mmCIF file of the N, C-alpha and C atoms, coordinates in Angstrom:
data_MODEL
# 
_entry.id   MODEL 
# 
loop_
_atom_site.group_PDB 
_atom_site.id 
_atom_site.type_symbol 
_atom_site.label_atom_id 
_atom_site.label_alt_id 
_atom_site.label_comp_id 
_atom_site.label_asym_id 
_atom_site.label_entity_id 
_atom_site.label_seq_id 
_atom_site.pdbx_PDB_ins_code 
_atom_site.Cartn_x 
_atom_site.Cartn_y 
_atom_site.Cartn_z 
_atom_site.occupancy 
_atom_site.B_iso_or_equiv 
_atom_site.pdbx_formal_charge 
_atom_site.auth_seq_id 
_atom_site.auth_comp_id 
_atom_site.auth_asym_id 
_atom_site.auth_atom_id 
_atom_site.pdbx_PDB_model_num 
ATOM 1   N N  . UNK A 1 1  ? 5.998  -8.592  -2.467  1.00 0.00 ? 1  UNK A N  1 
ATOM 2   C CA . UNK A 1 1  ? 5.933  -9.678  -2.392  1.00 0.00 ? 1  UNK A CA 1 
ATOM 3   C C  . UNK A 1 1  ? 7.181  -9.761  -3.828  1.00 0.00 ? 1  UNK A C  1 
ATOM 4   N N  . UNK A 1 2  ? 6.311  -9.426  -4.952  1.00 0.00 ? 2  UNK A N  1 
ATOM 5   C CA . UNK A 1 2  ? 6.529  -9.202  -6.099  1.00 0.00 ? 2  UNK A CA 1 
ATOM 6   C C  . UNK A 1 2  ? 8.285  -8.480  -6.322  1.00 0.00 ? 2  UNK A C  1 
ATOM 7   N N  . UNK A 1 3  ? 8.326  -7.291  -6.334  1.00 0.00 ? 3  UNK A N  1 
ATOM 8   C CA . UNK A 1 3  ? 9.756  -7.101  -5.783  1.00 0.00 ? 3  UNK A CA 1 
ATOM 9   C C  . UNK A 1 3  ? 10.602 -7.588  -5.574  1.00 0.00 ? 3  UNK A C  1 
ATOM 10  N N  . UNK A 1 4  ? 11.046 -8.443  -4.442  1.00 0.00 ? 4  UNK A N  1 
ATOM 11  C CA . UNK A 1 4  ? 11.924 -8.948  -3.059  1.00 0.00 ? 4  UNK A CA 1 
ATOM 12  C C  . UNK A 1 4  ? 12.120 -10.448 -4.617  1.00 0.00 ? 4  UNK A C  1 
ATOM 13  N N  . UNK A 1 5  ? 10.850 -10.780 -4.711  1.00 0.00 ? 5  UNK A N  1 
ATOM 14  C CA . UNK A 1 5  ? 11.342 -11.706 -6.339  1.00 0.00 ? 5  UNK A CA 1 
ATOM 15  C C  . UNK A 1 5  ? 11.777 -11.713 -7.153  1.00 0.00 ? 5  UNK A C  1 
ATOM 16  N N  . UNK A 1 6  ? 11.559 -10.356 -8.234  1.00 0.00 ? 6  UNK A N  1 
ATOM 17  C CA . UNK A 1 6  ? 12.369 -10.090 -9.086  1.00 0.00 ? 6  UNK A CA 1 
ATOM 18  C C  . UNK A 1 6  ? 13.989 -9.537  -8.499  1.00 0.00 ? 6  UNK A C  1 
ATOM 19  N N  . UNK A 1 7  ? 13.461 -9.109  -7.830  1.00 0.00 ? 7  UNK A N  1 
ATOM 20  C CA . UNK A 1 7  ? 15.153 -8.924  -7.120  1.00 0.00 ? 7  UNK A CA 1 
ATOM 21  C C  . UNK A 1 7  ? 15.481 -10.175 -6.937  1.00 0.00 ? 7  UNK A C  1 
ATOM 22  N N  . UNK A 1 8  ? 15.067 -11.483 -6.247  1.00 0.00 ? 8  UNK A N  1 
ATOM 23  C CA . UNK A 1 8  ? 15.971 -12.940 -5.839  1.00 0.00 ? 8  UNK A CA 1 
ATOM 24  C C  . UNK A 1 8  ? 15.681 -13.405 -7.139  1.00 0.00 ? 8  UNK A C  1 
ATOM 25  N N  . UNK A 1 9  ? 15.015 -13.238 -7.819  1.00 0.00 ? 9  UNK A N  1 
ATOM 26  C CA . UNK A 1 9  ? 15.086 -13.822 -9.644  1.00 0.00 ? 9  UNK A CA 1 
ATOM 27  C C  . UNK A 1 9  ? 14.587 -15.406 -9.076  1.00 0.00 ? 9  UNK A C  1 
ATOM 28  N N  . UNK A 1 10 ? 13.550 -15.145 -8.633  1.00 0.00 ? 10 UNK A N  1 
ATOM 29  C CA . UNK A 1 10 ? 12.660 -16.504 -7.980  1.00 0.00 ? 10 UNK A CA 1 
ATOM 30  C C  . UNK A 1 10 ? 11.427 -16.089 -9.343  1.00 0.00 ? 10 UNK A C  1 
ATOM 31  N N  . UNK A 1 11 ? 10.547 -17.094 -8.975  1.00 0.00 ? 11 UNK A N  1 
ATOM 32  C CA . UNK A 1 11 ? 10.099 -18.207 -10.260 1.00 0.00 ? 11 UNK A CA 1 
ATOM 33  C C  . UNK A 1 11 ? 8.973  -18.742 -9.677  1.00 0.00 ? 11 UNK A C  1 
ATOM 34  N N  . UNK A 1 12 ? 8.513  -18.358 -8.664  1.00 0.00 ? 12 UNK A N  1 
ATOM 35  C CA . UNK A 1 12 ? 7.895  -18.979 -7.943  1.00 0.00 ? 12 UNK A CA 1 
ATOM 36  C C  . UNK A 1 12 ? 6.627  -17.576 -7.603  1.00 0.00 ? 12 UNK A C  1 
ATOM 37  N N  . UNK A 1 13 ? 5.230  -18.743 -8.070  1.00 0.00 ? 13 UNK A N  1 
ATOM 38  C CA . UNK A 1 13 ? 4.125  -17.477 -7.915  1.00 0.00 ? 13 UNK A CA 1 
ATOM 39  C C  . UNK A 1 13 ? 2.756  -16.828 -7.000  1.00 0.00 ? 13 UNK A C  1 
ATOM 40  N N  . UNK A 1 14 ? 3.060  -15.517 -6.522  1.00 0.00 ? 14 UNK A N  1 
ATOM 41  C CA . UNK A 1 14 ? 2.733  -14.842 -5.050  1.00 0.00 ? 14 UNK A CA 1 
ATOM 42  C C  . UNK A 1 14 ? 1.258  -14.761 -5.631  1.00 0.00 ? 14 UNK A C  1 
ATOM 43  N N  . UNK A 1 15 ? 0.172  -16.033 -4.133  1.00 0.00 ? 15 UNK A N  1 
ATOM 44  C CA . UNK A 1 15 ? -1.195 -14.982 -4.461  1.00 0.00 ? 15 UNK A CA 1 
ATOM 45  C C  . UNK A 1 15 ? -1.134 -14.144 -3.756  1.00 0.00 ? 15 UNK A C  1 
ATOM 46  N N  . UNK A 1 16 ? -0.118 -13.406 -3.213  1.00 0.00 ? 16 UNK A N  1 
ATOM 47  C CA . UNK A 1 16 ? -1.220 -12.085 -2.661  1.00 0.00 ? 16 UNK A CA 1 
ATOM 48  C C  . UNK A 1 16 ? -0.657 -10.963 -3.739  1.00 0.00 ? 16 UNK A C  1 
ATOM 49  N N  . UNK A 1 17 ? -1.884 -9.644  -3.936  1.00 0.00 ? 17 UNK A N  1 
ATOM 50  C CA . UNK A 1 17 ? -1.933 -8.453  -4.595  1.00 0.00 ? 17 UNK A CA 1 
ATOM 51  C C  . UNK A 1 17 ? -0.217 -7.952  -4.855  1.00 0.00 ? 17 UNK A C  1 
ATOM 52  N N  . UNK A 1 18 ? -0.409 -7.818  -5.706  1.00 0.00 ? 18 UNK A N  1 
ATOM 53  C CA . UNK A 1 18 ? 1.254  -6.476  -6.016  1.00 0.00 ? 18 UNK A CA 1 
ATOM 54  C C  . UNK A 1 18 ? 1.776  -6.892  -6.846  1.00 0.00 ? 18 UNK A C  1 
ATOM 55  N N  . UNK A 1 19 ? 2.609  -5.802  -7.941  1.00 0.00 ? 19 UNK A N  1 
ATOM 56  C CA . UNK A 1 19 ? 3.569  -5.227  -8.558  1.00 0.00 ? 19 UNK A CA 1 
ATOM 57  C C  . UNK A 1 19 ? 4.899  -5.192  -8.474  1.00 0.00 ? 19 UNK A C  1 
ATOM 58  N N  . UNK A 1 20 ? 5.941  -5.518  -8.877  1.00 0.00 ? 20 UNK A N  1 
ATOM 59  C CA . UNK A 1 20 ? 7.007  -5.399  -8.579  1.00 0.00 ? 20 UNK A CA 1 
ATOM 60  C C  . UNK A 1 20 ? 8.013  -4.108  -8.803  1.00 0.00 ? 20 UNK A C  1 
ATOM 61  N N  . UNK A 1 21 ? 8.204  -2.844  -7.954  1.00 0.00 ? 21 UNK A N  1 
ATOM 62  C CA . UNK A 1 21 ? 8.026  -1.630  -8.678  1.00 0.00 ? 21 UNK A CA 1 
ATOM 63  C C  . UNK A 1 21 ? 10.164 -1.772  -9.277  1.00 0.00 ? 21 UNK A C  1 
ATOM 64  N N  . UNK A 1 22 ? 10.321 -2.863  -9.055  1.00 0.00 ? 22 UNK A N  1 
ATOM 65  C CA . UNK A 1 22 ? 12.521 -3.353  -8.709  1.00 0.00 ? 22 UNK A CA 1 
ATOM 66  C C  . UNK A 1 22 ? 12.490 -2.317  -10.732 1.00 0.00 ? 22 UNK A C  1 
ATOM 67  N N  . UNK A 1 23 ? 12.020 -1.739  -11.648 1.00 0.00 ? 23 UNK A N  1 
ATOM 68  C CA . UNK A 1 23 ? 11.811 -1.336  -12.646 1.00 0.00 ? 23 UNK A CA 1 
ATOM 69  C C  . UNK A 1 23 ? 12.183 0.245   -12.210 1.00 0.00 ? 23 UNK A C  1 
ATOM 70  N N  . UNK A 1 24 ? 11.535 0.908   -11.475 1.00 0.00 ? 24 UNK A N  1 
ATOM 71  C CA . UNK A 1 24 ? 11.770 1.802   -11.176 1.00 0.00 ? 24 UNK A CA 1 
ATOM 72  C C  . UNK A 1 24 ? 12.686 2.061   -10.316 1.00 0.00 ? 24 UNK A C  1 
ATOM 73  N N  . UNK A 1 25 ? 13.337 1.056   -9.134  1.00 0.00 ? 25 UNK A N  1 
ATOM 74  C CA . UNK A 1 25 ? 14.467 1.164   -8.660  1.00 0.00 ? 25 UNK A CA 1 
ATOM 75  C C  . UNK A 1 25 ? 16.083 1.761   -9.230  1.00 0.00 ? 25 UNK A C  1 
ATOM 76  N N  . UNK A 1 26 ? 15.296 0.659   -9.859  1.00 0.00 ? 26 UNK A N  1 
ATOM 77  C CA . UNK A 1 26 ? 16.508 0.551   -10.468 1.00 0.00 ? 26 UNK A CA 1 
ATOM 78  C C  . UNK A 1 26 ? 16.728 1.837   -12.379 1.00 0.00 ? 26 UNK A C  1 
ATOM 79  N N  . UNK A 1 27 ? 15.979 2.365   -12.119 1.00 0.00 ? 27 UNK A N  1 
ATOM 80  C CA . UNK A 1 27 ? 15.912 4.337   -13.209 1.00 0.00 ? 27 UNK A CA 1 
ATOM 81  C C  . UNK A 1 27 ? 15.590 3.673   -13.962 1.00 0.00 ? 27 UNK A C  1 
ATOM 82  N N  . UNK A 1 28 ? 14.909 2.658   -14.529 1.00 0.00 ? 28 UNK A N  1 
ATOM 83  C CA . UNK A 1 28 ? 14.530 1.868   -15.917 1.00 0.00 ? 28 UNK A CA 1 
ATOM 84  C C  . UNK A 1 28 ? 12.288 2.076   -16.466 1.00 0.00 ? 28 UNK A C  1 
ATOM 85  N N  . UNK A 1 29 ? 12.108 2.363   -17.116 1.00 0.00 ? 29 UNK A N  1 
ATOM 86  C CA . UNK A 1 29 ? 11.001 2.960   -17.039 1.00 0.00 ? 29 UNK A CA 1 
ATOM 87  C C  . UNK A 1 29 ? 10.564 1.411   -17.347 1.00 0.00 ? 29 UNK A C  1 
ATOM 88  N N  . UNK A 1 30 ? 8.672  0.751   -17.068 1.00 0.00 ? 30 UNK A N  1 
ATOM 89  C CA . UNK A 1 30 ? 8.335  -0.198  -16.441 1.00 0.00 ? 30 UNK A CA 1 
ATOM 90  C C  . UNK A 1 30 ? 7.834  -0.825  -17.192 1.00 0.00 ? 30 UNK A C  1 
ATOM 91  N N  . UNK A 1 31 ? 7.639  -1.275  -18.170 1.00 0.00 ? 31 UNK A N  1 
ATOM 92  C CA . UNK A 1 31 ? 7.400  -2.659  -19.166 1.00 0.00 ? 31 UNK A CA 1 
ATOM 93  C C  . UNK A 1 31 ? 5.793  -2.337  -20.274 1.00 0.00 ? 31 UNK A C  1 
ATOM 94  N N  . UNK A 1 32 ? 4.812  -2.278  -18.731 1.00 0.00 ? 32 UNK A N  1 
ATOM 95  C CA . UNK A 1 32 ? 3.443  -1.444  -19.606 1.00 0.00 ? 32 UNK A CA 1 
ATOM 96  C C  . UNK A 1 32 ? 3.010  -0.598  -18.470 1.00 0.00 ? 32 UNK A C  1 
ATOM 97  N N  . UNK A 1 33 ? 2.614  0.907   -18.936 1.00 0.00 ? 33 UNK A N  1 
ATOM 98  C CA . UNK A 1 33 ? 2.483  1.315   -18.037 1.00 0.00 ? 33 UNK A CA 1 
ATOM 99  C C  . UNK A 1 33 ? 0.829  0.949   -17.555 1.00 0.00 ? 33 UNK A C  1 
ATOM 100 N N  . UNK A 1 34 ? 1.449  1.635   -15.849 1.00 0.00 ? 34 UNK A N  1 
ATOM 101 C CA . UNK A 1 34 ? 0.508  1.240   -14.517 1.00 0.00 ? 34 UNK A CA 1 
ATOM 102 C C  . UNK A 1 34 ? 0.731  2.280   -13.911 1.00 0.00 ? 34 UNK A C  1 
ATOM 103 N N  . UNK A 1 35 ? -0.611 2.355   -12.558 1.00 0.00 ? 35 UNK A N  1 
ATOM 104 C CA . UNK A 1 35 ? -0.535 3.312   -11.754 1.00 0.00 ? 35 UNK A CA 1 
ATOM 105 C C  . UNK A 1 35 ? 0.397  2.462   -10.931 1.00 0.00 ? 35 UNK A C  1 
ATOM 106 N N  . UNK A 1 36 ? 1.010  3.907   -10.273 1.00 0.00 ? 36 UNK A N  1 
ATOM 107 C CA . UNK A 1 36 ? 2.007  2.870   -9.062  1.00 0.00 ? 36 UNK A CA 1 
ATOM 108 C C  . UNK A 1 36 ? 1.154  3.773   -7.326  1.00 0.00 ? 36 UNK A C  1 
ATOM 109 N N  . UNK A 1 37 ? 0.655  2.751   -6.308  1.00 0.00 ? 37 UNK A N  1 
ATOM 110 C CA . UNK A 1 37 ? -0.318 3.566   -5.615  1.00 0.00 ? 37 UNK A CA 1 
ATOM 111 C C  . UNK A 1 37 ? -0.158 2.792   -4.220  1.00 0.00 ? 37 UNK A C  1 
ATOM 112 N N  . UNK A 1 38 ? -0.520 3.607   -3.562  1.00 0.00 ? 38 UNK A N  1 
ATOM 113 C CA . UNK A 1 38 ? 0.058  3.875   -1.967  1.00 0.00 ? 38 UNK A CA 1 
ATOM 114 C C  . UNK A 1 38 ? -0.080 4.724   -0.764  1.00 0.00 ? 38 UNK A C  1 
ATOM 115 N N  . UNK A 1 39 ? -0.507 4.125   0.307   1.00 0.00 ? 39 UNK A N  1 
ATOM 116 C CA . UNK A 1 39 ? -1.328 5.297   1.760   1.00 0.00 ? 39 UNK A CA 1 
ATOM 117 C C  . UNK A 1 39 ? -0.419 4.868   2.260   1.00 0.00 ? 39 UNK A C  1 
ATOM 118 N N  . UNK A 1 40 ? -0.325 5.977   3.719   1.00 0.00 ? 40 UNK A N  1 
ATOM 119 C CA . UNK A 1 40 ? 1.134  5.893   4.827   1.00 0.00 ? 40 UNK A CA 1 
ATOM 120 C C  . UNK A 1 40 ? -0.049 6.488   6.014   1.00 0.00 ? 40 UNK A C  1 
ATOM 121 N N  . UNK A 1 41 ? -0.066 5.518   6.820   1.00 0.00 ? 41 UNK A N  1 
ATOM 122 C CA . UNK A 1 41 ? -1.144 5.752   8.564   1.00 0.00 ? 41 UNK A CA 1 
ATOM 123 C C  . UNK A 1 41 ? -0.348 6.202   9.003   1.00 0.00 ? 41 UNK A C  1 
ATOM 124 N N  . UNK A 1 42 ? 0.846  6.220   9.127   1.00 0.00 ? 42 UNK A N  1 
ATOM 125 C CA . UNK A 1 42 ? 2.219  6.694   10.421  1.00 0.00 ? 42 UNK A CA 1 
ATOM 126 C C  . UNK A 1 42 ? 1.798  7.414   11.117  1.00 0.00 ? 42 UNK A C  1 
ATOM 127 N N  . UNK A 1 43 ? 2.179  9.380   9.997   1.00 0.00 ? 43 UNK A N  1 
ATOM 128 C CA . UNK A 1 43 ? 2.209  10.068  10.357  1.00 0.00 ? 43 UNK A CA 1 
ATOM 129 C C  . UNK A 1 43 ? 0.529  11.342  9.900   1.00 0.00 ? 43 UNK A C  1 
ATOM 130 N N  . UNK A 1 44 ? 0.179  10.414  9.814   1.00 0.00 ? 44 UNK A N  1 
ATOM 131 C CA . UNK A 1 44 ? -1.843 9.950   9.640   1.00 0.00 ? 44 UNK A CA 1 
ATOM 132 C C  . UNK A 1 44 ? -2.282 9.994   7.902   1.00 0.00 ? 44 UNK A C  1 
ATOM 133 N N  . UNK A 1 45 ? -3.131 10.625  8.052   1.00 0.00 ? 45 UNK A N  1 
ATOM 134 C CA . UNK A 1 45 ? -3.181 9.553   6.248   1.00 0.00 ? 45 UNK A CA 1 
ATOM 135 C C  . UNK A 1 45 ? -2.601 10.740  5.313   1.00 0.00 ? 45 UNK A C  1 
ATOM 136 N N  . UNK A 1 46 ? -1.648 9.831   4.428   1.00 0.00 ? 46 UNK A N  1 
ATOM 137 C CA . UNK A 1 46 ? -1.418 10.402  3.498   1.00 0.00 ? 46 UNK A CA 1 
ATOM 138 C C  . UNK A 1 46 ? -0.920 9.128   2.148   1.00 0.00 ? 46 UNK A C  1 
ATOM 139 N N  . UNK A 1 47 ? -1.475 9.633   1.075   1.00 0.00 ? 47 UNK A N  1 
ATOM 140 C CA . UNK A 1 47 ? -1.807 9.501   -0.110  1.00 0.00 ? 47 UNK A CA 1 
ATOM 141 C C  . UNK A 1 47 ? -1.090 9.540   -1.644  1.00 0.00 ? 47 UNK A C  1 
ATOM 142 N N  . UNK A 1 48 ? -0.399 7.594   -2.053  1.00 0.00 ? 48 UNK A N  1 
ATOM 143 C CA . UNK A 1 48 ? 0.472  9.314   -3.933  1.00 0.00 ? 48 UNK A CA 1 
ATOM 144 C C  . UNK A 1 48 ? 0.414  8.291   -4.480  1.00 0.00 ? 48 UNK A C  1 
ATOM 145 N N  . UNK A 1 49 ? 0.453  8.106   -5.539  1.00 0.00 ? 49 UNK A N  1 
ATOM 146 C CA . UNK A 1 49 ? 0.502  7.609   -6.749  1.00 0.00 ? 49 UNK A CA 1 
ATOM 147 C C  . UNK A 1 49 ? 0.715  8.439   -7.992  1.00 0.00 ? 49 UNK A C  1 
ATOM 148 N N  . UNK A 1 50 ? 2.167  7.340   -8.553  1.00 0.00 ? 50 UNK A N  1 
ATOM 149 C CA . UNK A 1 50 ? 2.441  7.544   -9.915  1.00 0.00 ? 50 UNK A CA 1 
ATOM 150 C C  . UNK A 1 50 ? 2.373  6.962   -10.980 1.00 0.00 ? 50 UNK A C  1 
ATOM 151 N N  . UNK A 1 51 ? 2.240  7.505   -12.660 1.00 0.00 ? 51 UNK A N  1 
ATOM 152 C CA . UNK A 1 51 ? 1.709  6.976   -13.172 1.00 0.00 ? 51 UNK A CA 1 
ATOM 153 C C  . UNK A 1 51 ? 3.197  8.073   -14.639 1.00 0.00 ? 51 UNK A C  1 
ATOM 154 N N  . UNK A 1 52 ? 3.585  7.417   -14.706 1.00 0.00 ? 52 UNK A N  1 
ATOM 155 C CA . UNK A 1 52 ? 4.469  7.543   -16.190 1.00 0.00 ? 52 UNK A CA 1 
ATOM 156 C C  . UNK A 1 52 ? 5.111  8.776   -15.404 1.00 0.00 ? 52 UNK A C  1 
ATOM 157 N N  . UNK A 1 53 ? 5.736  9.331   -15.877 1.00 0.00 ? 53 UNK A N  1 
ATOM 158 C CA . UNK A 1 53 ? 6.662  10.371  -15.545 1.00 0.00 ? 53 UNK A CA 1 
ATOM 159 C C  . UNK A 1 53 ? 5.689  11.628  -13.829 1.00 0.00 ? 53 UNK A C  1 
ATOM 160 N N  . UNK A 1 54 ? 4.735  11.241  -13.679 1.00 0.00 ? 54 UNK A N  1 
ATOM 161 C CA . UNK A 1 54 ? 4.025  11.683  -12.692 1.00 0.00 ? 54 UNK A CA 1 
ATOM 162 C C  . UNK A 1 54 ? 3.518  11.426  -12.483 1.00 0.00 ? 54 UNK A C  1 
ATOM 163 N N  . UNK A 1 55 ? 4.101  12.224  -10.231 1.00 0.00 ? 55 UNK A N  1 
ATOM 164 C CA . UNK A 1 55 ? 3.844  11.459  -8.966  1.00 0.00 ? 55 UNK A CA 1 
ATOM 165 C C  . UNK A 1 55 ? 2.311  12.765  -8.343  1.00 0.00 ? 55 UNK A C  1 
ATOM 166 N N  . UNK A 1 56 ? 1.427  12.002  -8.422  1.00 0.00 ? 56 UNK A N  1 
ATOM 167 C CA . UNK A 1 56 ? 1.018  13.225  -6.989  1.00 0.00 ? 56 UNK A CA 1 
ATOM 168 C C  . UNK A 1 56 ? 0.681  12.340  -5.617  1.00 0.00 ? 56 UNK A C  1 
ATOM 169 N N  . UNK A 1 57 ? 0.717  13.847  -4.791  1.00 0.00 ? 57 UNK A N  1 
ATOM 170 C CA . UNK A 1 57 ? 0.735  12.934  -2.744  1.00 0.00 ? 57 UNK A CA 1 
ATOM 171 C C  . UNK A 1 57 ? -0.397 13.488  -2.471  1.00 0.00 ? 57 UNK A C  1 
ATOM 172 N N  . UNK A 1 58 ? -0.629 13.977  -1.699  1.00 0.00 ? 58 UNK A N  1 
ATOM 173 C CA . UNK A 1 58 ? -1.833 14.236  -1.048  1.00 0.00 ? 58 UNK A CA 1 
ATOM 174 C C  . UNK A 1 58 ? -1.997 13.787  0.829   1.00 0.00 ? 58 UNK A C  1 
ATOM 175 N N  . UNK A 1 59 ? -1.214 14.928  0.263   1.00 0.00 ? 59 UNK A N  1 
ATOM 176 C CA . UNK A 1 59 ? -0.887 14.598  2.505   1.00 0.00 ? 59 UNK A CA 1 
ATOM 177 C C  . UNK A 1 59 ? -1.183 16.281  3.404   1.00 0.00 ? 59 UNK A C  1 
ATOM 178 N N  . UNK A 1 60 ? -2.176 15.772  4.827   1.00 0.00 ? 60 UNK A N  1 
ATOM 179 C CA . UNK A 1 60 ? -2.236 17.014  5.391   1.00 0.00 ? 60 UNK A CA 1 
ATOM 180 C C  . UNK A 1 60 ? -3.430 18.111  4.274   1.00 0.00 ? 60 UNK A C  1 
ATOM 181 N N  . UNK A 1 61 ? -4.302 17.536  3.981   1.00 0.00 ? 61 UNK A N  1 
ATOM 182 C CA . UNK A 1 61 ? -5.120 17.937  3.071   1.00 0.00 ? 61 UNK A CA 1 
ATOM 183 C C  . UNK A 1 61 ? -4.291 18.790  2.327   1.00 0.00 ? 61 UNK A C  1 
ATOM 184 N N  . UNK A 1 62 ? -3.040 18.525  1.198   1.00 0.00 ? 62 UNK A N  1 
ATOM 185 C CA . UNK A 1 62 ? -2.583 19.772  0.348   1.00 0.00 ? 62 UNK A CA 1 
ATOM 186 C C  . UNK A 1 62 ? -2.091 18.445  -0.714  1.00 0.00 ? 62 UNK A C  1 
ATOM 187 N N  . UNK A 1 63 ? -2.600 18.357  -2.267  1.00 0.00 ? 63 UNK A N  1 
ATOM 188 C CA . UNK A 1 63 ? -2.272 17.842  -3.164  1.00 0.00 ? 63 UNK A CA 1 
ATOM 189 C C  . UNK A 1 63 ? -0.658 18.328  -4.165  1.00 0.00 ? 63 UNK A C  1 
ATOM 190 N N  . UNK A 1 64 ? -0.332 17.484  -3.702  1.00 0.00 ? 64 UNK A N  1 
ATOM 191 C CA . UNK A 1 64 ? 1.105  18.579  -4.855  1.00 0.00 ? 64 UNK A CA 1 
ATOM 192 C C  . UNK A 1 64 ? 1.121  17.145  -6.193  1.00 0.00 ? 64 UNK A C  1 
ATOM 193 N N  . UNK A 1 65 ? 2.252  17.955  -6.771  1.00 0.00 ? 65 UNK A N  1 
ATOM 194 C CA . UNK A 1 65 ? 1.720  17.037  -8.484  1.00 0.00 ? 65 UNK A CA 1 
ATOM 195 C C  . UNK A 1 65 ? 3.359  17.534  -9.325  1.00 0.00 ? 65 UNK A C  1 
ATOM 196 N N  . UNK A 1 66 ? 4.383  16.317  -9.115  1.00 0.00 ? 66 UNK A N  1 
ATOM 197 C CA . UNK A 1 66 ? 6.073  16.794  -9.506  1.00 0.00 ? 66 UNK A CA 1 
ATOM 198 C C  . UNK A 1 66 ? 5.717  15.927  -11.446 1.00 0.00 ? 66 UNK A C  1 
ATOM 199 N N  . UNK A 1 67 ? 6.200  16.830  -12.369 1.00 0.00 ? 67 UNK A N  1 
ATOM 200 C CA . UNK A 1 67 ? 6.747  15.953  -13.643 1.00 0.00 ? 67 UNK A CA 1 
ATOM 201 C C  . UNK A 1 67 ? 8.174  15.333  -12.846 1.00 0.00 ? 67 UNK A C  1 
ATOM 202 N N  . UNK A 1 68 ? 8.519  14.166  -12.811 1.00 0.00 ? 68 UNK A N  1 
ATOM 203 C CA . UNK A 1 68 ? 9.355  13.534  -12.078 1.00 0.00 ? 68 UNK A CA 1 
ATOM 204 C C  . UNK A 1 68 ? 10.695 13.529  -13.710 1.00 0.00 ? 68 UNK A C  1 
ATOM 205 N N  . UNK A 1 69 ? 10.350 13.382  -14.345 1.00 0.00 ? 69 UNK A N  1 
ATOM 206 C CA . UNK A 1 69 ? 11.309 13.869  -15.521 1.00 0.00 ? 69 UNK A CA 1 
ATOM 207 C C  . UNK A 1 69 ? 11.943 14.731  -15.079 1.00 0.00 ? 69 UNK A C  1 
ATOM 208 N N  . UNK A 1 70 ? 11.605 15.700  -15.164 1.00 0.00 ? 70 UNK A N  1 
ATOM 209 C CA . UNK A 1 70 ? 12.262 17.316  -15.380 1.00 0.00 ? 70 UNK A CA 1 
ATOM 210 C C  . UNK A 1 70 ? 12.296 17.147  -13.932 1.00 0.00 ? 70 UNK A C  1 
ATOM 211 N N  . UNK A 1 71 ? 12.316 16.529  -12.737 1.00 0.00 ? 71 UNK A N  1 
ATOM 212 C CA . UNK A 1 71 ? 12.281 17.157  -11.306 1.00 0.00 ? 71 UNK A CA 1 
ATOM 213 C C  . UNK A 1 71 ? 12.023 16.035  -10.523 1.00 0.00 ? 71 UNK A C  1 
ATOM 214 N N  . UNK A 1 72 ? 13.148 15.016  -10.735 1.00 0.00 ? 72 UNK A N  1 
ATOM 215 C CA . UNK A 1 72 ? 13.682 13.675  -9.818  1.00 0.00 ? 72 UNK A CA 1 
ATOM 216 C C  . UNK A 1 72 ? 13.485 14.151  -7.870  1.00 0.00 ? 72 UNK A C  1 
ATOM 217 N N  . UNK A 1 73 ? 13.297 15.068  -7.856  1.00 0.00 ? 73 UNK A N  1 
ATOM 218 C CA . UNK A 1 73 ? 13.932 15.467  -6.109  1.00 0.00 ? 73 UNK A CA 1 
ATOM 219 C C  . UNK A 1 73 ? 12.224 16.712  -5.686  1.00 0.00 ? 73 UNK A C  1 
ATOM 220 N N  . UNK A 1 74 ? 11.269 16.122  -6.613  1.00 0.00 ? 74 UNK A N  1 
ATOM 221 C CA . UNK A 1 74 ? 10.220 16.483  -6.400  1.00 0.00 ? 74 UNK A CA 1 
ATOM 222 C C  . UNK A 1 74 ? 10.346 17.800  -5.320  1.00 0.00 ? 74 UNK A C  1 
ATOM 223 N N  . UNK A 1 75 ? 10.727 19.397  -6.194  1.00 0.00 ? 75 UNK A N  1 
ATOM 224 C CA . UNK A 1 75 ? 11.288 20.421  -5.699  1.00 0.00 ? 75 UNK A CA 1 
ATOM 225 C C  . UNK A 1 75 ? 10.666 21.550  -6.452  1.00 0.00 ? 75 UNK A C  1 
ATOM 226 N N  . UNK A 1 76 ? 9.756  21.706  -7.737  1.00 0.00 ? 76 UNK A N  1 
ATOM 227 C CA . UNK A 1 76 ? 8.853  22.464  -8.079  1.00 0.00 ? 76 UNK A CA 1 
ATOM 228 C C  . UNK A 1 76 ? 7.390  21.293  -8.337  1.00 0.00 ? 76 UNK A C  1 
ATOM 229 N N  . UNK A 1 77 ? 6.522  21.736  -7.357  1.00 0.00 ? 77 UNK A N  1 
ATOM 230 C CA . UNK A 1 77 ? 4.847  21.778  -6.844  1.00 0.00 ? 77 UNK A CA 1 
ATOM 231 C C  . UNK A 1 77 ? 4.261  23.255  -8.400  1.00 0.00 ? 77 UNK A C  1 
ATOM 232 N N  . UNK A 1 78 ? 3.907  21.992  -9.628  1.00 0.00 ? 78 UNK A N  1 
ATOM 233 C CA . UNK A 1 78 ? 3.693  21.678  -10.363 1.00 0.00 ? 78 UNK A CA 1 
ATOM 234 C C  . UNK A 1 78 ? 1.573  21.693  -10.834 1.00 0.00 ? 78 UNK A C  1 
ATOM 235 N N  . UNK A 1 79 ? 0.875  21.387  -10.225 1.00 0.00 ? 79 UNK A N  1 
ATOM 236 C CA . UNK A 1 79 ? 0.032  21.489  -9.204  1.00 0.00 ? 79 UNK A CA 1 
ATOM 237 C C  . UNK A 1 79 ? -0.430 23.380  -7.543  1.00 0.00 ? 79 UNK A C  1 
ATOM 238 N N  . UNK A 1 80 ? 0.307  23.826  -8.461  1.00 0.00 ? 80 UNK A N  1 
ATOM 239 C CA . UNK A 1 80 ? 0.459  24.987  -8.299  1.00 0.00 ? 80 UNK A CA 1 
ATOM 240 C C  . UNK A 1 80 ? -0.053 26.504  -8.440  1.00 0.00 ? 80 UNK A C  1 
# 
């Protein structure tokens, strides 16, 4: 909800837990460094976390790590 609220320039205070990711969508840096964490259950259990320029993904028992400043398309897994 916070992302949609920021896009709509809403002044409504949300009671749900969440943080706007609009700055990341627009390619800007976050005002304060925070972890972004998400899970997917549709194709089995997958997890991802982003902190600053780093993004880690765990899926199918494999962990991947990407430096998004150097590799925005996530093609060079630096965890190998």
